[in-house]
Each structure stands twice: as structure tokens, then as C-alpha cells.
N, C-alpha and C positions, 0 to 999 in steps of 0.2 A: 815859315816852313810850309811846304806843300807836300801833299801825300795823295797818291792815287786812291780813288774811292774804294776799290776792291781791297787794297792793303789796309785802309782805315777800317773797313768792315771786319776784316779778319782779326785785326788787332783789338778792336772793341769787343768782338766775340770772345776772344781769349780772356780778357779781363773780366767780362761780365759772367761768362759761363763757369769759370773755375770758382769753387766755393771758398778758396783761401781769401783772406781779407785784402782789400786794395792796399792798405797801409803796409802790410808785411811784404807784398810784392814790390812796392816802391823802394823798400830798403835793400832789395836784392838785385840780381842781374837784370831783372825786368825794368828797373828804373830807367835805363837808357832808352828802352823802347817807349816808355811812358811819356818821355819828353815830347814825342810826336803828338800824343793825345792832348797833352797839357797846352800845346800851342793852338789847339783847335777848340777844346772845351774850356771855356773861360770861367774862372772863379771870381768870387767877390768877397766882401767882408764877412758874409754869413757862411759861405761854403766854398772851399777850394775845389780845384779840378778833380782831385782824387776823391774827395767827399761826394761830389756830384755823381761821379762814376760809381762810387760805392753804393749809392742808393739803388741804382739799377741792378748791380751785382747781387745785392741782398734780396731785392724783390724777385729776381729771377731764380735764385736758389730756393727761396721759400715757396715759389710757385711750383717748382719741380718737386720739392719735398711734399707739398700737399697732394700732388698727383700720385706720388709713390706711396703715400699713406693710404690713398684710396685703392691703389692696385694691390697692395700687400698688407691688408689689415691683420691677417693671422701672423705674419712674420713680425709686424710691429707689436702685436699683443704679446707674443712670446718673448721678444727681446726687451720690451719696455720702450717708452717714448724717447728717453734720452739716448739710450744705446742705439736705437733705430736711427735717430737723427745724425749721430756721429758716423754710423755706418754709411748713410746716404751721402754725407759730406765727403767721406773717403772715396766712395764709389764714383761720384760725379767728377772728382779730381782725376780718376783713372779712365772713366767712360763718360765724357761730356756728350750731350745729345748731338747726333749728327743727322737726324731725320727731321723733316718739317713738322710732323705730327708729334705732339707731346706723349702720345700713347706708346711710343717706342722708347721712352726714356729709361724704362726699367728692364729692357730686354736682356741685359748682361748681368743682372744683379745676382742670380744664382751662381753663375760662373765666378763672379767676383768674391762671393762669400766663401767659395771653396778654398781660397788661399788667404782669407782674412782672419785676423785674430779672434773675431767674434765666434768662430767655430769652437774655440776652447770654452766659451761660455755656453753655447747652445750648439751641440754637435749635429742636430737635425735641421738647423736653419737653412742649409743649402737645399735639402730635399723639399722643405716646406715652400721656400721661395720659388723653386722650379715648378712645383705643382700650381702655385698661384699664378705664375706667368703662363703656364699652359692653359689654364682656364680662360685667361684673357685672349690668348691666341685662338682658342676654339670659338669663343664668343664672336670674334671678328673674322672667323674663317669663311671661306667661300661657301655659298649656299647651293643646295640642290634639292630636287623633289624627292623625298624619302619613299622607299618602297612600302606599300601598305598591304594590309591583309586582303583587301578587295582585289588588288592587282594579282596577288599570289593565287587567290582562289580562282581567278579567271584563266589561269594557265592549264591547258588540257593535261591530264596525268601522263600521257605518253611523251609530252614535251618537257616534263620536269627535269630530267637528267641534264638537258642542254640549256636550261634557263640560266641566263647570265646575271651575275650579281657584281656589284661594286661597293666598296666602302665609301661612306659619305665623306666628301673632301675635307670637312671640318674636324673629323675624328682624329685624335692623337693618342699615342700610347706613351706611357711613362714608367720607367724603372726607378725604384728608390730603395735605399738601404734602411729606411725607417718607415713605419706605418703612419706617415704624416697625413694621410687621408682622414684619420680619426681626429687629428688636431684641427684640421681645416673644417671638418663637419661640425665639430663642437663649437668653434668660434663663429661660424656662419649661423648656427642655430642659437647663439648666445647662451651656450651651456659652458660649464666649467671644463677646461681642458686639462689634460695630464700629459706627462712625457710619453711619447709613443713607444711602442715596442721596437727594439732594434732587430728588425728582421727584414729580409728582402721581400719587396712587394712589387707587383706589376699591376699597373692600373690602365684603365681606358677612360678617356675624357671626351665627352660628346655633348652636343647641343640638341635640345628638344624644346619646341615652342618658345624660342628666345631665352631659354634658361640653360645653364651649363651644369652638367652632372659628372660625377666621377665615381668609380667603384673598382674593386679588385677584379682582375681578369680570372675567369675560370679556366680549368685545365682544358687545353685544346682550342681556346678562343683565339689567342694572339696569332698563332701561325695561320689559321684559316682566314682571319680578318686581314692580316698583313698581305696575304696573297690576293685578297679581294680588292686591293688598291688597283690591280690590273683586272682584266676580265677573268672571271672565275665562274665556272658552271656550278650549278647546285650539286651535281654529282661529285665534282672536285672538292667542294666544301664538305660534303659527307665523308669523303675519303680522309681529309685532313683531320676532322674531328674524331672519326673512328680510330685513326692511328694514334691519337693522343689519350683518349679517355680510357679509364680502367673500368669497364662495365661489360657484363655478359650480354647486354642488349644495347649496343651503341645507338640504335635507332631512337630510343627514348631520349638519350642525351642530345642527339642531333635535333630532334623535334623541339625539345625545350629551348635549346640555344637559339635556333632560328626564330622561334616565336619571340624570344626575348629581344633579339636584334631588331625585329620588325616593330615591336612595341616601343623600343627605345629610339627608333628612327635613325639607326646608324648604317642602314643599307639603302642603296639606290639600285634601280634596275639598270643594267648596262645598256640596254636598248629596248625599243618597244616590242620587238619580236624575238623570241628565244632561238635565234639561229646564230651559228658561228661564222666568222669570216673564213 
């Protein structure tokens, strides 16, 4: 029996990538397809064709499992090792890797948990997995030179209103129904964790000095920073913050937030000179 190389590669991938055992697949409808592989992969007295293929399938699954253990340490700690492994087996059956890099293997895990039975055991697992995935994406996000205090101090006072700002391209925002940031912080710091409060939380996730950080957003932050993904002047930033904060003197809130953003390196200068197109 002959088979085109591309067809053989696709067939081998299906058998190797799916976490279900080779033996169980051979007893079902896939058995007919397997005859093509059996004619190519030779067995002997020690191992048959299915057993040889099963070695690769098992090794592939456990390599992915190890990768996802590293990517989702908090989700694994909360669920427990056995439940996490079963979750990953189910997940890979639904979302087998499609990207060359193994770093993309868990990109749909939070989405998968949303409709998985594990939510009955741990109702905040989806939010926790999404936060962990976001930290990975921020770590690998596009880089840019952050705006620093020296640059800001060099801007003449009369040009401040038109000085343009942008949000650092690696920054992400995340909405959650549970305060899972408390759980992730505790596990990252090797402290005892507890079930988080069931309350709406809005977070910012950012990178600084090759480390990823996350924290709750303050009032007025998200709208101003989201608008800063495009060109936004300092005057427009002030207007956004002043319209959101409840303070008799919004200037103090504006000054504090802008200083915080510069310290956290989440802003970049939109251009070298503070002029508009």
C-alpha cells in the first residue's frame, strides 16, 4: 500500500496528537485508517505497529502536559495534579496544537474551561487560567522603549498639552468575575492561597525589566489607557481621568496616575517631538 507523504504526515499527527490511547482508537472507526500506517510502520515480536506508534503518542502528550504545567502553575495547584492532568487530556482532544511553537499549546485553555465540568469543582478556574495565559502573552509581547521621567522633564511646559503618549504594545487589560489576582500572587510567592472573592475585577498586566506584573485598575485608568493605544495627547489623558475620578482636585489624581504609569513603564512616547499630524 502506498500513501502520499502529506497524507501520511496528517494521519500520523492525528494519532500522535490526540491523547486518547492508540488501542482504543484501533477498536473504533479509526481502525480502517490505521491499516495505512500498519502497512508502513512495521511491528515485530516485541512491539506491534500500534504499540510503536503509542510510544510517540504518549511521549507527545506528556511533553505538552509538562509545558502546560509550567504555563499554568496556579491553575494546577488549585485543581490538583490528577484533575489538572485529566483536564489537559480533555483539552488537547478538543484543541490539539496547530502552531509550530509549543508556547501556543495552552492558548485556548481558559475558553475550554468555561464549558468544562471542572467549573463545578472550581468556579474561578476559568478566570485564573485566563490571567495566567495573559501573563504569558505579555511576557512575549512586542517591545518598545518606555517613556521615562527624564524624557517627560525635557518637555517645555507650553508643549505639555500636545505631548503625545501611547500605551506600551505589550500591555493587556483583563476583566474577571473573581479576584484571581490574589490567588496567583499567593502561589507565585509560595504563600497559602484561599478561594478568592466573587467580585468583578479589572486588571492591567504589564512587563517591566523582563518581569510581568498585574494589579487592579484604578478608577479612570482603563478608559484613558485604552485610548492611548492610538495617539493621545497629555491634555486628552487629563480630560479622561478628570471625567472619571471623584475628587475635588483631579489634578492630584492625574499627577499620581501619570507618575505611576511612567514608573511601571507602561507608556511610550508617540513620537520624538510633541507635535500633531
